[in-house]
Every structure is written in structure tokens, then in C-alpha cells.
N, C-alpha and C positions, 0 to 999 in steps of 0.2 A: 425615514428617508427612502426614496425610490431607488431600486437597483438599476444599474445600467446593463442592458442586454448586449452581449458581444457575440457576433457570429463565430462559431467554432473554428472555421478556417482562419479567420482573422486573428483570433486569439492564439492559435497554434503558430502562425507565422510570426506574431509578436514575440512569443516566448522563445521560438527558435532563433530569431534575430538577436535576442538578448544573450542566449547561450553562446551563439557564435562570437559575439563581441567579448564574451568572457573567456574565449579561448577554445571552446569545443569544436571539433571538426564538424562540418555541416551535417553529415548523416547522423552523427551522434546528437547534435543540437536538436535536430528534427525529431529524433526518437524520444528523447527526454521530454520535449515539448508535447509530443503526442500522448505520452503517458500522463502528463499533468492535466491536459485538457480532457482526456478520457475520464479522469476522476471527476472533474467538474461536470461533464456531461451526465455521469451517473448519479450526480447529486452528492458526491463525496467531496464537497468543497474543501474540507480540512486537508486534503491531499492533492489539491489542484494548484492553480497558479499562485495561490496565496503563499506558497513555499518559495516562489522564485527569488524574492529579495534575500531570503536566508541562504539559499544555495549560492547566490551571487557573493554574499559576504564570505562564505567558506572558500569559494573558488579564488576570490581575490587574496584571501589570507594564505592560500596554499594548503589548507587542511583537506581540501578535495582537489585532486588533480584534474585539469581539463583534458589532458591527453595521457591517460594512464596506459601502462603496459599490462593489459589483462591477458593472463595466460591460463591454459587448461592443461591439467595433468591427469591422465587416466590412471586409476589406481587398481582397477580390476575390470572384470568383464561387464560389470553393471554399475561401476562407481567412478567418480572423478572428483577432483578438487579444482576450484577456480581461485586463482590469486587476483584479487581486485586492484591491487596497487593503489588503493585510496582513491579510486575513481568514483564517478557518479554511481550510486547504488542501482539505479535503473539499468545502466549499461552492464554492470556486473551480473545482475540477476537475469536479465535477458540472455546473456551469454551462458549462464549456468543452466537455464531451462532449455536452451538450444541443445546443449550437450546431453542433458537428461533425456530429451526426446530421441536424439541420435543413439544413445545407449539403449533405450527401450526398444527401438527398432531392431537392434542387434540381439539383445539379451532378454527382452520382455519387460524389464524394469530398468529404469535409470535413476540412480540416487546421486545427487551432486551437492556438495558443500561448497560454500564460497567464504573467503576470508579477506580481511583488510579492505572492506567495503565501506559504504556510507548509506545514508537514509535512501531507501529504494522506492518510496512512494507506496501506492496501492498495490497489494499483492495480486489483486484480481487480474491485472495485465499479464502476469506470468502464467497463471493457470489457463488463461484464454489462449496462450501460445500452444499449450498441450491440447486443448479442446480443438483448435484449428487443425492440429495434426491428427485428429481422430482418437486422441488418448485421454486418459484421466490424468489430471494434474494436481499436485499439492505444492504450495509455496508457503514458506514461513520465514520470519526474521525476528531477531530480538532488537530491543531499543535500549536507550539509557533508562536508568531506574526512574519510574514514575508511579508504579502500582504500590499501594500500601496493602500488604497481605493481611489477612484476618489475624488479630492479635498484636499487630505492630502499630506503632504510632507514626513511623516515617516510612518512606518508600524503600523498596528493595529490588523488585523486578521491573521489567519494562511493560509496555502495553502489548507487546509480543503478538502480532497478528498472525492469523492462519487463514489460508485460502484454499479452496477446493473447486475443481471444475470437472464436469462430466458432459459429454456431448449427447444431444438428442438427434432424432432422425429428421423430422421436419420442423419441430418446435424449437424453442430456444434452449440452450444448454442450462444445466443447473450450476450456478456459480455462487459459492459461498465465500464471503470475504469479511472477516470480523477481527476486531481486537479482542484480547482476553480481559481487557478492562471494560467497563460499561460503555465507554466511548474512547476514541483516540484523543491525545492531547491537542491535536489540531483543532478539535471542536471547541476546546477552551479558548484557543487563540482567536478563532472566528467570533466567538461570543464576546471576547474582549474588544475586538475591532468594531463589532456592531453595537456595543454597549448594551447587551442583553443579558438577563440573569440566566443561570443554568439550573437544571433540575437538581434536587438534593441528593440524588443517588449517583451523581457523576463523579464528584470530587470531594476531597477533605481539605480543611484549612491547616494552619501550622499547629493547631492543638489536636488534630486528628478528628475533628467534628465535621459533619456535612457542610459543604460550602455552596451557597447559591450565587454569591458574587464571584464572577470568574477571576477578578483581580486578586482575590484572597485564596484561590485554589493553589495548593502546593503538591498535591498527589491525587491519583485516580483510584477509584474503587474497582475491585475485580468484579467481573460479571459472575453472577450466580455464587457469590461468596467464595467458599473454599474450593469449589469446583473450578471456577475461573482461575484462581491462584494455582491450583494443581496443573491445569493445562498450560498456563504461562510458564511454569517451572519446566514442564516437558519441552516446550519450544526453546526455552533458554538452553537446555542441555544439548539439543540437537544443533542449535545455531552458534553456541559459544564453545562449550567444552569439546564437542565433536569436531569443530573446525579449528580449535586452537587459538581463540581470541578471548579477550577479557569478558567476564560475566557480571551481571548485576550492578552493584555500585562501583565497579572498577571500570565501567564503560564511560568513555568521554561524554560529557553532557552535550546535548544537541544545541541548546541555546545559551550555553556558556562554553568556555574554553574553545572559542571559535578558531583559534590558531592551531589546535591540536587535531590530528586525524581521529576519526571515529572508530576505526578498526572493528567494524561490525561484521557479523557472520550471517549468512542465509543458508537455508536448506531447501532443496527443490527435488521433487520426485515426479516422474512420469511413468505411466503404466500402459502398456500395449494391451488393449482389451482383447484382441484376437488371441492372446496367449491363455485366456481364461474361458472365453465363451464367444459365440458368434457375434461380431460387432453389430450386424444388422438387428439381431434379436435384442442385444443390449440397448441400442438406441431406441428401438420400438418400445421397450419396457420403460425407458426413461420418459418417453413421451406419454405413455399410458399413465404413469404415476403422476405426472404433472397435470394431465387432464382430470384425473380422479380427485386430486387435491383441489383444483379450481372448481370442480363440480360439487364438492362437499357442501352440505347445508351449513350456512354461516351461523355462528352464535349471534352476531350482530349484522343484520343485512347491510348496514352502512360500511361494514368492514369485511368484505369477502376474504376467504382464505387465499393466501399467497404462497408461492414457492420462493425460497431464498434466491435473490437475484431479480425477482419481479419488480420491486420498487425502483431499483437502479435502472433496469431496462426501460420501464415506463417513463422514468424521468429523462433518460437519454433520448427517447423518442420525441418528447416535448422540447427539450433543449436543443436538439439538432435542428428542429424546425424553427423555434422561436429565438434562439440564442441562449448564451450562458449568462445568468444573472450575477453581477458582481457588485458588492457593496461599495459605497463611496470611499471608505477608507482603504479598501483593497485597490480600487482603481487609482487612488492618489499615490499609494505606495508603488504600484507598478509604473505609473507615469514618471514618478520621481527617479526610479531606477533607469527607466528608458532615457530620460534626459541626461543622466550621468554617462550612459553608454553610447549616446548618439543614435538612439533608435527612435523611429516615429512613435508617438504616443497612441494609446488606444482611442 
């Protein structure tokens, strides 16, 4: 079935209108909408507007607060904690990275934890905040249990994504945004909606065997086996134990327990490059590295070498011009929500 192409501005206005009807203040509604559409533009559709109906359910149930009292407490010269008050995770994480950047300007490094938050979407948005400020950024979050670690039959850790961003001089920044599972659970959701099979290295079924039918998937495989598992464990410790929120199987299920707050934690870090080296030299070296990677002889001429972030940047260029493709099932779900909220359909 042919996808429907939606202009990014139209999609953003639509999502923002839905969030306003769900109780978010207009600036917050616009910000969350922008983060979702940015994911769609980058080709990360699993973290785009497909999530809107889910957020709507939680906002209606009160497990996400539309107008939380998000507060920041500085705990040291370079550290702070953000109390998310069960608000939209995007709003909590943006506030946390803003504080990390402010701390880094003062102390060289800013490390900020956030607690009592919810799903924050794609972490690339937050490291791009740091990049826009001329800094290096790290962002990570934990999720409810969905990864099946090596040697286990059932899930224990989350898909626990990690993002990194570093600015270039004239070229694009280096932006890495990845789950510590082979894919995020959102891709299973998209495959279910599109009625498409999934690769055998994405997920396992109830018996712990590789699943190609997305409807039979119950857990995700770690990327790189035990290495992905170890990295996920590291992120879990920084986002859960360090921020004082539940970990692993104690985390509220995203698509179950819809009336219970998620109580998620995030960890964000900003680094002022000038405290370590000349920023102009750093940026020039980033550009040089990117050029050398692009100029390297490809093993397959049809697949030239890329830098992390290249596929998303190229997809964004195309989709900004041509529109964001949405499958029929996604459009139907969004328009059904719009009708409930009294918002004009797509």
C-alpha cells in the first residue's frame, strides 16, 4: 500500500494541536511535536508521530502529566538533578540538557540526571542541543525491560539508547543515536502496523527463539551480543540507580500499566570543548575525519563509507523536500485520535 506524504510543517502543526487538546501548554505542545517530527524526518519513524496515540492514552489516564512542575536542583559546581514530576520525557530531557550546557559553560563539564520522567523519544534531539551550543553532548535513558540478555530466556534490561554529538566546522556534526538492542521496540510496532516480517536478529519469541513474525516478538536481542548487554547495563546504572528510580523489571511497562507513571531516569552530559583544546582546531579535525571517511575506498562501490548520522541527515534532506511518508495504518490511527480531540485530520 502506498504511503501518504505529509509536509513536515503540517505534521508538526497537527501533532502540536493534538498535544494542546490533551492539555499541554502551547510552547510545550510545539516542542514535543517538533521532536517527534524530527525523528520522522531523520527516518527514525519508530520514534515519530506513531507514538502520538500512546502518549494521548497516558496523558488521558494521568500517568503522564500535561503540565508538570519540572524543577532543577544544582548539586555541585558541575552537577544537577532534574525532577520530572511525571511530565513528557522530551520536556524533562530538554530541560536537563539546557542545565548541562549551562553548567559546562561555568565549569567545563555539566552532568545532569533526571528522575520521575517518561519516554523521551529520540535522544539525538538532546545531543543536538549541545552541538548547537558548540559543545559535545551525551544523552541516555533507560526503558522498561525488553532486552533478553545472553544466557537468559526472558527480558531483563531495556533497549537503553545512547546518543553522542560533536560539532564540525563547516560540515555536518557527528551524531550517533542508537539503542543497545539491535533495534528499538518501536520498529517492531511499525512492522506490525505495516504487516511486514522482521529480520531474525531483531527479536525473540516466547520460547527465546528468533522471531520473524513481529506479532510473536516478546523481547529484543542485544546488539553485538554480550557487548551490547554490557553497554545497556552501564546505561541502566547511570539512569536508574544513579537517579534513584526503579531499574530493569521494576520499571512500569510502556504499553501495559497505562495508568501508572513510568518513573524513568535520564542522564545527560555536556562538555565545553574550549576547556580541553582550541574549538576551531577541534571542529576542523572533525571535518577532516569526516572527509577522510567519505573519501575512503569502498569495499562495495554501491555502498560508500558513511559517518554515523549520515543516513539520517540524507533522509531528512529528502523528506524535508518531499514530505514525511506515513503508512495507511498510522494515518488512520492519527486521524482517529484527531477526531476524538476535535483536531483537523491529516
